[in-house]
C-alpha positions in Angstrom: 28.2 -19.4 -130.5 24.8 -21.0 -130.2 22.1 -19.0 -128.3 20.3 -21.4 -126.0 16.5 -21.2 -125.3 15.4 -22.6 -122.0 12.0 -23.5 -120.7 10.6 -23.5 -117.1 9.1 -26.4 -115.2 6.1 -24.8 -113.4 6.1 -27.4 -110.6 9.7 -26.7 -109.7 9.0 -22.9 -109.8 6.2 -23.5 -107.3 8.6 -25.5 -105.2 11.2 -22.7 -105.3 8.6 -20.2 -104.2 7.5 -22.5 -101.3 11.1 -22.8 -100.2 11.6 -19.0 -100.2 8.3 -18.5 -98.2 9.1 -21.3 -95.7 12.6 -20.0 -95.1 11.2 -16.4 -94.6 8.6 -17.7 -92.1 11.3 -19.5 -90.1 13.5 -16.4 -90.2 10.6 -14.2 -89.0 9.9 -16.7 -86.3 13.5 -16.6 -85.1 13.5 -12.8 -85.4 11.1 -12.5 -82.5 13.4 -14.5 -80.4 16.4 -12.4 -81.3 14.7 -9.2 -80.1 13.8 -10.8 -76.7 17.2 -12.1 -75.6 20.6 -10.5 -75.0 24.3 -11.4 -74.6 25.6 -14.7 -75.9 22.0 -16.1 -76.4 21.4 -13.2 -78.8 24.4 -14.0 -80.9 23.5 -17.7 -81.1 19.9 -16.9 -82.2 21.2 -14.3 -84.7 23.5 -16.9 -86.2 20.7 -19.5 -86.4 18.3 -17.0 -88.0 20.9 -15.7 -90.5 21.7 -19.3 -91.5 18.1 -20.2 -92.0 17.4 -17.0 -94.1 20.6 -17.2 -96.1 20.4 -20.9 -96.8 16.7 -20.6 -97.8 17.5 -17.8 -100.3 20.4 -19.7 -101.6 18.5 -23.0 -102.0 15.6 -21.1 -103.7 18.1 -19.8 -106.2 19.4 -23.3 -107.1 15.9 -24.9 -107.2 14.9 -22.0 -109.4 17.8 -22.7 -111.7 16.8 -26.3 -111.9 13.3 -25.2 -112.9 14.9 -23.7 -116.0 15.8 -26.5 -118.5 18.3 -25.5 -121.1 18.4 -28.9 -122.8 21.9 -29.6 -121.5 23.3 -30.8 -118.3 24.6 -27.7 -116.4 27.6 -28.2 -114.2 28.5 -25.9 -111.1 31.8 -25.1 -109.6 31.6 -26.3 -105.9 33.8 -23.5 -104.4 32.0 -20.7 -106.2 28.6 -22.2 -105.2 29.8 -22.3 -101.6 30.9 -18.7 -101.9 27.4 -17.7 -103.1 25.9 -19.3 -100.0 28.3 -17.4 -97.7 27.2 -14.1 -99.4 23.6 -14.9 -98.6 24.2 -15.9 -94.9 26.6 -13.1 -94.2 24.2 -10.4 -95.6 21.4 -11.9 -93.5 23.5 -11.8 -90.3 24.4 -8.1 -90.7 20.8 -7.1 -91.7 19.3 -9.1 -88.8 21.7 -7.7 -86.3 20.9 -4.1 -87.4 17.1 -4.5 -87.4 16.9 -6.5 -84.2 18.2 -3.4 -82.3 15.6 -1.5 -80.3 14.5 1.9 -81.6 16.1 1.4 -85.0 16.5 4.6 -87.0 15.1 5.2 -90.6 18.6 5.5 -92.1 19.9 2.4 -90.3 17.0 0.4 -91.7 17.8 1.7 -95.2 21.4 0.6 -94.6 20.3 -2.9 -93.6 18.0 -3.1 -96.6 20.9 -2.2 -98.9 23.2 -4.7 -97.3 20.6 -7.5 -97.5 19.7 -6.6 -101.1 23.4 -6.6 -102.0 23.9 -10.0 -100.3 21.0 -11.5 -102.3 22.3 -9.9 -105.6 25.8 -11.1 -104.7 24.5 -14.6 -103.9 22.5 -14.8 -107.2 25.2 -13.6 -109.6 28.0 -15.5 -107.8 25.8 -18.6 -108.1 25.4 -17.9 -111.8 29.2 -17.5 -112.1 29.5 -21.1 -110.7 28.0 -22.4 -114.0 30.9 -24.0 -115.8 31.8 -24.2 -119.5 30.8 -25.0 -122.1 27.7 -22.9 -121.0 28.6 -19.2 -121.3 26.5 -16.6 -119.4 26.1 -13.0 -120.4 23.7 -10.3 -119.1 21.4 -7.5 -120.1 22.5 -4.5 -118.1 19.1 -2.8 -117.7 17.4 -6.0 -116.5 20.3 -6.6 -114.1 19.7 -3.1 -112.7 16.0 -3.9 -112.3 16.8 -7.2 -110.5 19.1 -5.2 -108.1 16.3 -2.7 -107.5 13.8 -5.5 -106.7 16.3 -7.1 -104.3 17.1 -3.9 -102.4 13.5 -2.7 -102.3 12.1 -6.1 -101.3 14.8 -6.5 -98.6 14.0 -3.1 -97.1 10.2 -4.0 -97.1 11.0 -7.4 -95.5 13.3 -5.9 -92.8 10.7 -3.1 -92.1 8.2 -5.8 -91.4 10.8 -7.8 -89.5 11.3 -4.9 -87.1 7.5 -4.4 -86.6 7.0 -8.1 -86.0 9.8 -8.8 -83.7 7.5 -8.8 -80.6 5.0 -11.3 -82.1 5.5 -14.9 -80.8 4.1 -18.2 -82.0 1.9 -18.6 -85.1 0.6 -15.3 -86.7 -1.3 -14.7 -89.9 0.6 -11.4 -90.2 3.9 -13.4 -90.1 2.5 -15.7 -92.8 1.5 -12.7 -95.0 5.0 -11.2 -94.6 6.5 -14.5 -95.5 4.5 -14.6 -98.7 5.6 -11.1 -99.5 9.3 -12.0 -98.8 8.8 -15.2 -100.9 7.6 -13.1 -103.8 10.5 -10.6 -103.3 13.2 -13.3 -103.4 11.6 -15.2 -106.3 10.9 -11.9 -108.1 14.6 -10.9 -107.9 15.7 -14.4 -109.0 13.4 -14.6 -112.1 14.1 -11.0 -113.1 17.8 -11.9 -112.8 17.2 -14.9 -115.0 15.4 -12.7 -117.6 18.6 -10.5 -117.6 20.7 -13.6 -118.4 21.7 -14.9 -121.9 22.9 -18.6 -122.1 25.2 -19.5 -125.0 27.1 -22.6 -126.1 29.5 -23.2 -129.0 28.2 -25.4 -131.8 31.1 -27.9 -131.3 30.3 -28.3 -127.6 26.5 -28.6 -128.3 27.3 -31.4 -130.9 29.4 -33.3 -128.3 26.7 -32.8 -125.7 24.0 -34.3 -128.0 26.2 -37.2 -128.8 26.8 -38.0 -125.1 23.1 -37.3 -124.2 21.5 -35.8 -121.1 22.8 -37.2 -117.8 20.7 -37.6 -114.7 22.7 -35.8 -112.0 20.6 -32.6 -112.3 17.5 -34.4 -110.9 19.6 -35.9 -108.1 21.0 -32.4 -107.3 17.4 -31.1 -107.1 16.4 -33.8 -104.6 19.6 -33.2 -102.6 19.1 -29.4 -102.4 15.4 -29.7 -101.5 16.0 -32.3 -98.8 18.9 -30.3 -97.3 16.7 -27.2 -97.2 13.8 -28.9 -95.5 16.2 -30.5 -93.1 17.5 -27.1 -92.2 13.9 -25.7 -91.8 12.9 -28.8 -89.7 15.9 -28.2 -87.4 15.0 -24.5 -87.0 11.4 -25.5 -86.3 12.7 -28.0 -83.7 14.8 -25.2 -82.1 11.8 -22.9 -81.8 9.5 -25.7 -80.5 12.0 -26.6 -77.8 12.4 -22.9 -76.9 8.7 -22.4 -76.6 7.7 -25.6 -74.9 10.7 -25.8 -72.5 12.4 -22.4 -72.0 9.4 -20.1 -72.6 7.3 -22.4 -70.4 9.7 -21.7 -67.6 9.5 -18.0 -68.2 5.7 -17.7 -68.8 4.1 -20.4 -66.7 3.8 -20.6 -62.9 5.9 -23.6 -61.7 3.5 -24.5 -58.8 0.1 -24.5 -60.7 1.0 -24.6 -64.4 -1.1 -21.5 -64.9 0.1 -18.6 -67.0 2.1 -16.1 -64.9 2.4 -12.3 -64.5 5.0 -12.1 -67.4 2.7 -13.8 -69.8 -0.1 -11.4 -68.8 1.9 -8.5 -70.4 2.0 -10.5 -73.7 -1.7 -11.4 -73.4 -2.6 -7.7 -73.3 -0.4 -6.9 -76.3 -1.8 -9.7 -78.5 -5.2 -11.0 -77.3 -6.8 -8.4 -75.1 -6.9 -5.1 -77.0 -9.8 -3.7 -75.1 -11.5 -2.3 -78.2 -14.4 -4.7 -77.9 -16.1 -6.1 -74.8 -14.1 -8.0 -72.3 -13.5 -8.3 -68.6 -11.0 -9.0 -65.8 -11.6 -10.8 -62.6 -9.1 -10.1 -59.8 -9.2 -13.0 -57.3 -7.7 -13.2 -53.8 -8.1 -16.0 -51.2 -9.5 -14.8 -47.9 -7.3 -15.2 -44.9 -4.8 -17.4 -46.8 -2.0 -16.2 -44.5 -3.5 -18.1 -41.6 -3.2 -21.4 -43.5 0.6 -20.8 -44.0 1.0 -19.7 -40.4 -0.9 -22.5 -38.8 -0.4 -25.5 -41.1 2.8 -24.5 -42.9 3.9 -23.5 -46.4 3.5 -27.1 -47.8 -0.2 -27.0 -46.9 -0.4 -23.5 -48.4 1.0 -24.8 -51.7 -1.6 -27.6 -51.7 -4.3 -25.0 -51.3 -2.9 -22.9 -54.1 -2.8 -25.9 -56.4 -6.3 -27.0 -55.5 -7.5 -23.4 -56.1 -5.9 -23.4 -59.5 -7.5 -26.7 -60.5 -10.9 -25.5 -59.5 -10.5 -22.3 -61.5 -9.4 -24.3 -64.6 -12.5 -26.4 -64.3 -14.8 -23.3 -63.9 -13.6 -21.2 -66.8 -15.0 -21.7 -70.3 -14.4 -20.4 -73.9 -11.7 -17.8 -74.2 -11.5 -17.2 -70.4 -7.9 -17.4 -69.4 -6.5 -18.0 -65.8 -3.3 -16.4 -64.6 -1.5 -16.7 -61.2 -0.1 -13.4 -60.3 1.8 -14.7 -57.2 1.0 -15.6 -53.7 -2.8 -16.2 -53.4 -3.7 -13.8 -56.2 -5.2 -15.0 -59.4 -6.6 -13.3 -62.5 -9.2 -14.4 -65.0 -9.4 -12.5 -68.3 -11.7 -12.7 -71.3 -11.3 -10.7 -74.5 -14.9 -11.3 -75.6 -17.0 -11.7 -72.5 -19.9 -9.5 -71.6 -20.9 -8.1 -68.2 -23.3 -10.9 -67.7 -20.6 -13.5 -68.5 -18.3 -11.8 -65.9 -21.0 -11.8 -63.2 -21.9 -15.4 -63.9 -18.3 -16.6 -63.8 -17.6 -14.6 -60.6 -20.6 -16.2 -58.9 -19.5 -19.7 -60.0 -15.9 -19.1 -58.7 -17.1 -17.9 -55.3 -19.4 -20.9 -55.1 -16.8 -23.5 -56.2 -14.1 -22.1 -53.9 -16.5 -22.2 -50.9 -16.4 -26.0 -50.9 -14.0 -27.4 -48.2 -10.5 -28.6 -49.2 -8.8 -31.7 -47.8 -5.3 -30.6 -47.0 -2.9 -33.1 -45.3 -5.8 -34.8 -43.5 -7.4 -31.5 -42.4 -10.6 -30.1 -43.8 -10.0 -26.4 -44.6 -12.8 -24.0 -45.4 -11.5 -21.1 -47.5 -13.4 -18.5 -49.4 -12.4 -16.1 -52.2 -13.1 -12.5 -52.9 -13.5 -11.2 -56.5 -13.2 -7.8 -58.1 -14.5 -7.3 -61.6 -13.7 -4.7 -64.2 -15.2 -4.4 -67.7 -13.7 -3.2 -71.0 -14.2 -0.7 -72.4 -16.4 0.6 -69.6 -13.7 0.8 -66.9 -10.7 1.2 -69.2 -9.1 -0.3 -72.3 -5.5 -0.9 -71.3 -4.0 -3.3 -68.8 -3.1 -0.7 -66.2 -6.7 0.8 -66.0 -8.5 -2.5 -66.0 -6.2 -4.0 -63.3 -6.5 -0.9 -61.1 -10.3 -0.9 -61.3 -10.5 -4.7 -60.7 -8.2 -4.3 -57.7 -10.4 -1.5 -56.3 -13.5 -3.7 -56.7 -11.6 -6.5 -55.0 -10.7 -4.3 -52.1 -14.3 -3.3 -51.7 -15.4 -7.0 -51.7 -12.9 -7.6 -48.9 -14.2 -4.5 -47.0 -17.7 -5.8 -47.2 -16.8 -9.1 -45.4 -15.1 -11.2 -48.1 -16.5 -14.4 -49.7 -18.2 -12.4 -52.5 -17.7 -10.5 -55.8 -18.0 -6.9 -56.6 -18.3 -5.1 -59.9 -16.4 -1.8 -60.1 -18.6 1.3 -60.0 -18.5 5.0 -59.3 -19.1 4.5 -55.6 -16.0 2.3 -55.4 -14.1 4.9 -57.3 -15.1 7.6 -54.8 -14.1 5.3 -51.9 -10.8 4.5 -53.5 -10.0 8.2 -54.1 -10.9 9.0 -50.5 -8.7 6.1 -49.3 -5.8 7.4 -51.4 -6.3 10.9 -50.0 -6.5 9.6 -46.5 -3.3 7.5 -47.0 -1.5 10.6 -48.3 -2.7 12.8 -45.4 -2.1 10.1 -42.7 1.6 10.2 -43.6 1.7 13.9 -42.4 -0.8 13.5 -39.5 1.8 12.5 -36.9 4.2 15.4 -37.7 1.3 17.9 -37.9 0.0 16.8 -34.4 -3.4 15.8 -35.8 -3.5 12.6 -33.8 -4.8 12.6 -30.2 -5.8 10.0 -27.6 -9.2 9.4 -26.1 -9.8 7.3 -22.9 -12.7 5.0 -22.1 -13.2 3.9 -18.4 -13.1 0.3 -17.2 -15.3 0.0 -14.1 -15.4 -2.6 -11.4 -19.2 -2.9 -10.8 -18.7 -5.1 -7.8 -16.5 -2.6 -5.9 -18.0 0.4 -7.7 -14.8 2.0 -8.6 -12.6 2.9 -11.6 -10.1 0.1 -12.3 -8.6 1.2 -15.6 -8.8 3.0 -18.9 -8.5 2.0 -22.5 -6.5 4.5 -24.7 -7.9 4.9 -28.2 -6.3 6.7 -31.1 -8.2 9.4 -32.9 -7.5 11.6 -35.9 -8.7 15.1 -36.4 -8.2 15.8 -40.2 -7.7 19.5 -40.9 -10.4 19.5 -43.7 -12.5 16.3 -43.1 -12.8 16.6 -39.3 -12.8 13.5 -37.2 -11.9 10.4 -39.3 -13.3 7.1 -38.0 -10.6 4.7 -36.6 -12.4 1.9 -38.6 -11.3 3.9 -41.7 -7.8 5.1 -40.9 -6.4 2.2 -38.7 -6.6 -0.4 -41.6 -4.8 2.1 -43.8 -2.1 2.7 -41.1 -1.7 -1.1 -40.8 -1.4 -1.7 -44.6 1.2 1.1 -45.0 3.2 0.3 -41.9 2.5 3.8 -40.5 0.9 2.1 -37.5 4.4 1.4 -36.1 5.5 5.1 -35.6 1.9 5.9 -34.6 2.0 3.3 -31.9 5.5 4.5 -30.7 4.0 8.0 -30.3 0.9 6.7 -28.6 2.8 4.7 -26.0 4.9 7.7 -25.1 1.9 10.0 -25.0 -0.2 7.6 -22.8 2.6 6.9 -20.4 3.4 10.6 -20.0 -0.3 11.4 -19.5 -0.8 8.6 -16.9 2.3 9.9 -15.0 0.8 13.4 -15.2 -2.5 12.2 -13.6 -0.5 10.4 -10.9 1.4 13.5 -10.0 -1.8 15.6 -9.9 -3.5 12.9 -7.8 -6.3 12.8 -10.4 -6.2 9.0 -11.1 -3.9 6.1 -10.4 -5.0 3.3 -12.8 -3.6 1.0 -15.4 -4.1 2.2 -19.0 -4.3 -0.3 -21.9 -3.1 0.5 -25.5 -4.1 -1.6 -28.5 -1.3 -3.3 -30.5 -1.2 -4.1 -34.2 0.2 -7.2 -35.7 2.5 -4.9 -37.7 4.2 -3.8 -34.5 4.9 -7.4 -33.5 6.3 -8.1 -37.0 8.9 -5.4 -36.6 10.3 -7.1 -33.5 11.0 -3.8 -31.7 7.9 -3.7 -29.5 9.8 -4.4 -26.2 12.3 -1.6 -26.9 9.4 0.7 -27.8 7.6 0.0 -24.5 10.8 0.3 -22.5 11.6 3.7 -24.0 8.0 5.0 -23.3 8.2 3.8 -19.6 11.7 5.2 -19.1 10.9 8.7 -20.6 7.8 9.0 -18.5 9.1 7.3 -15.3 5.9 5.4 -15.1 5.5 2.2 -13.0 5.3 -0.6 -15.7 2.4 -2.2 -13.8 0.3 0.7 -14.9 0.6 -0.1 -18.6 -1.3 -2.8 -20.4 -1.0 -3.9 -24.0 -4.0 -5.3 -25.8 -3.5 -7.9 -28.5 -6.1 -9.5 -30.7 -6.7 -13.2 -31.0 -5.4 -13.2 -34.6 -2.0 -11.7 -33.4 -1.7 -14.5 -30.8 -2.2 -17.2 -33.5 0.3 -15.8 -36.0 3.9 -17.0 -35.6 2.9 -18.2 -32.1 6.5 -18.9 -30.9 7.7 -15.5 -31.9 4.7 -13.8 -30.4 5.1 -15.7 -27.1 8.8 -14.6 -26.9 7.9 -10.9 -27.4 5.1 -11.1 -24.9 7.4 -12.7 -22.3 9.9 -9.8 -22.9 7.0 -7.4 -22.1 5.9 -9.3 -19.0 9.6 -9.2 -17.9 9.4 -5.4 -18.0 6.4 -5.6 -15.6 3.8 -4.7 -18.2 0.4 -6.4 -18.3 -1.0 -8.1 -21.5 -4.7 -8.6 -22.4 -6.4 -10.5 -25.2 -9.0 -8.3 -27.0 -12.1 -9.6 -28.8 -11.7 -13.1 -27.5 -13.9 -15.7 -29.2 -14.4 -13.8 -32.5 -11.3 -14.8 -34.5 -9.4 -18.0 -35.2 -9.7 -20.2 -32.1 -6.7 -19.8 -29.9 -8.3 -22.0 -27.2 -5.7 -24.8 -27.6 -2.8 -22.5 -27.0 -4.4 -20.0 -24.5 -2.7 -21.6 -21.5 0.7 -21.1 -23.2 0.3 -17.4 -23.9 1.7 -15.0 -21.3 -1.4 -12.9 -20.8 -3.2 -11.5 -17.8 -6.6 -10.5 -19.1 -9.3 -11.8 -21.4 -11.8 -9.3 -22.9 -15.2 -10.5 -23.9 -16.1 -9.0 -27.2 -18.9 -6.5 -27.3 -20.8 -8.5 -29.9 -21.5 -11.2 -27.3 -22.4 -8.7 -24.6 -24.8 -6.8 -26.8 -26.7 -10.0 -27.5 -26.5 -11.3 -23.9 -30.3 -11.7 -23.7 -29.8 -14.7 -26.1 -29.3 -18.0 -24.3 -26.6 -19.1 -26.9 -24.6 -15.9 -26.2 -25.0 -16.3 -22.4 -23.5 -19.8 -22.8 -20.5 -18.4 -24.7 -20.0 -15.6 -22.1 -20.2 -18.1 -19.2 -17.7 -20.4 -20.9 -15.2 -17.5 -21.4 -15.6 -16.4 -17.8 -15.0 -20.0 -16.6 -11.9 -20.4 -18.8 -10.5 -17.2 -17.5 -11.1 -18.4 -13.9 -9.4 -21.7 -14.4 -6.4 -20.0 -16.0 -6.4 -17.3 -13.3 -6.9 -14.5 -15.8 -8.9 -11.3 -15.1 -11.9 -11.0 -17.4 -13.3 -7.7 -18.8 -16.6 -7.3 -20.7 -16.8 -4.8 -23.5 -19.8 -2.9 -24.9 -21.8 -2.7 -21.7 -24.8 -0.4 -22.2 -27.7 -1.6 -20.0 -28.4 -2.4 -16.3 -29.6 -5.9 -17.5 -26.2 -6.6 -19.0 -24.5 -5.6 -15.8 -26.7 -7.8 -13.7 -26.2 -10.8 -16.0 -22.4 -10.4 -16.0 -22.2 -10.0 -12.2 -24.3 -13.1 -11.8 -21.7 -15.1 -13.9 -18.7 -13.8 -12.0 -17.5 -10.9 -14.3 -17.4 -7.6 -12.5 -15.0 -5.4 -14.7 -16.9 -3.7 -17.4 -16.3 -1.2 -20.2 -19.0 0.5 -22.3 -21.2 3.5 -22.9 -23.1 2.8 -19.6 -20.0 4.0 -17.7 -18.6 6.4 -20.3 -17.8 6.8 -23.9 -14.2 7.4 -25.2 -13.3 11.0 -24.0 -10.4 13.3 -24.9 -8.0 14.4 -22.1 -10.0 17.4 -21.0 -13.3 15.5 -20.9 -11.9 12.5 -19.1 -10.4 14.8 -16.4 -13.9 16.3 -15.9 -15.3 12.7 -15.7 -12.7 11.9 -13.0 -13.9 14.9 -10.9 -17.6 14.2 -11.5 -17.1 10.6 -10.4 -14.7 11.3 -7.5 -12.1 9.0 -9.0 -9.4 10.3 -6.6 -11.3 8.8 -3.7 -11.5 5.0 -2.9 -15.3 4.7 -3.2 -16.8 6.2 -6.3 -20.2 6.1 -7.9 -21.2 6.8 -11.5 -23.6 9.7 -11.7 
C-alpha cells in the first residue's frame, strides 16, 4: 500500500469557511422566525432552517475535501454521499426544534448539542466513507475523538447562542459574530477530522492512475456544489426578505398610515431604546378628534389621521421614530435625544399640526396635545416612560389642549391624587358621600322663584369637599357618572315631591346630563323610574344637556330627547354658544330652554358680548324657547338682560348652590311658598 500525502488549496479552504459562516448566518436568521411562530408555520420554518444548516455543513465538508489535493481523482458513492447530507439535516432539525422551545432547560440544551454534534460527526465520517476505491481511508483514534469533542462542544456553543439570539430580528452584528464562531466550529471539526485521516492507495492502482492521468471532474464538482449551496442560501434569503417585507410589514406597520405600530414598539424597546443613555418619548393625541368622526364621518377621520402622520414624518429628524398606537394616538421616540431636543420637537409638532387641513372640501382646524418623558430621568423601561408621558399628556389636555408638557413632580402629585380620587369615587355612592346642592333660578320680571338647578357634590371622608371640576371628569372617564346620575335623579325627584307635600316649594328642578348617560341608551328608563318611584309630575323635572352632547350622534340624541319629552320632562341646552356650533340643527332638537353661558354674562359690559347675548335671546324667541342667563352677580347685569328680553336668571346675586337644609332656610327667608316673593 502506498501512503498518500495531500496538500491544501488555501483559496478553497477560505471558500469552505465562508460557506459554513454564510449557512450559519442564514440558520440564525431563520432561528428568530422559528421562535416567533407556532403551529404549521413553525414546522415549515423549522424544516427550512434545518435544511439550510444541514446543507451548509454538508457542502462545507465537500468543498473542504476538494481543498485537499491528493494527486489523484477521488470518486464518491452517490448514495452514501446523500446519506451524509440526511445525517446533517436531520440532526439540525432535532437540535433546532429543541432549542427553539421557550424556557429551555440546561440538560435539554446539552442533549441538543450532543445530537447536533453527533449529526455533524455522522455527516463527516459518512461523507468520508463515500470515497470509493482505490483510495483507502483509515483513522487515528485519538484525533477522531478530538474531532468529535470539537463537534459536540461547538454545537453546544452554537445552540446556546441560538437560544439567546432567537428574539433578534434583521441584521445584527451579534448574529454575524455567532456565525463566525459557528463557521470556525464546523471547519475546526472538519479539518481536525481530516488530520485524523490516513489516505492510502495500492502501488498497482497508483501506476494505472498515473498512466490515465488526472481527470477534470473534481473541478466541475466543486463548481456544482458551490453553486448549489449559494442557490440554497439565496432562496433562504429570499424567504426571509419576503417574510420581513410582506408578512412582518402587515404585523408591525399600521395599515392606514404606514407608520410603525404598537407591536413594533415592543421590539423597539427591546433592541433600540434601552434607556441607559439619554432619550425621550413624546405621547401625542389629537384634540377633539372624535368630533371630526361624528360630524364628517369616519372617512374624513381617516384622512385627518393620514395627514397627521405625513406631517409627523416630515417633522422628525435623526433617530426620532414615529409610531401610531391606534385611534388618534401617536408616539415619537428617540434613543439619543436630549431634553432640549424633546422640547424643540414637541414645539415643532404643535406648530405644524395647528395649520388647517383640507378634508373633503372642508377646512378643518385641529390641534394636538403632547406629553414628554425623558430617559433616564423619568424611567428607563417602556412601562415607566409611557406612563409618565401619558401623565404629562393628560396635564396638557387639562390645561386647555394645543400645547406640550414635560413630566415633572407636580404632574406626578396630580396623577397620584387623581388615581386616589378615582379609587375612592368608586365607593362614594355606596358610602353615601354624595349629596345634592340647589341653586335658585329667579324670574326678575315677576320677582319670584321659577326653578332650581340640582348640582352634585362630594364630601370625601379625608379630603373634605372635592370640587366637581375635579371629580366629574373622573366620573365621566370611568363611566361612574351613569350610576351617579341614576341616584341623583331619584334623589332630586324624591326631594322635590317632599317639598311639594310640605308646601315649601313647587318648582321645576333641572339635573345635568353627561354624554356617557346618552351613550348607554338607558336614560329614558332611568328618568321614568325616578318619576315613578317619587310620584312626581314629569313637568317638574328638567334635564340639562350641553351643546357638545347635542352635536354627537345627532339622530340618536334627538330620538332619546323625544322619548324624554314624551314622558313630559323638559329639556334645556346648557352653555349655549361655547362649544361646537349647533346653530344649524338647533331647530331640529327637541328642547325647551336655552341657557346663556356665564362667561358671556360676566363680560356683559363688553359690546361684543352684549351682541352675542342679544343674538342668543333673539334666536330663543324665534324658536319659542325659554332663555336663562347663568352667572348673574350684579344689578347692572340684571338691568342689561331685562332690557334685552331675558328675565330668568341664575347666579350668586340670587343665591349660591345650597345643600337641602340651607335651601329650605332660603325658601323661608324669601317667602317662596307665596306667589310674590322678594330676595332679601
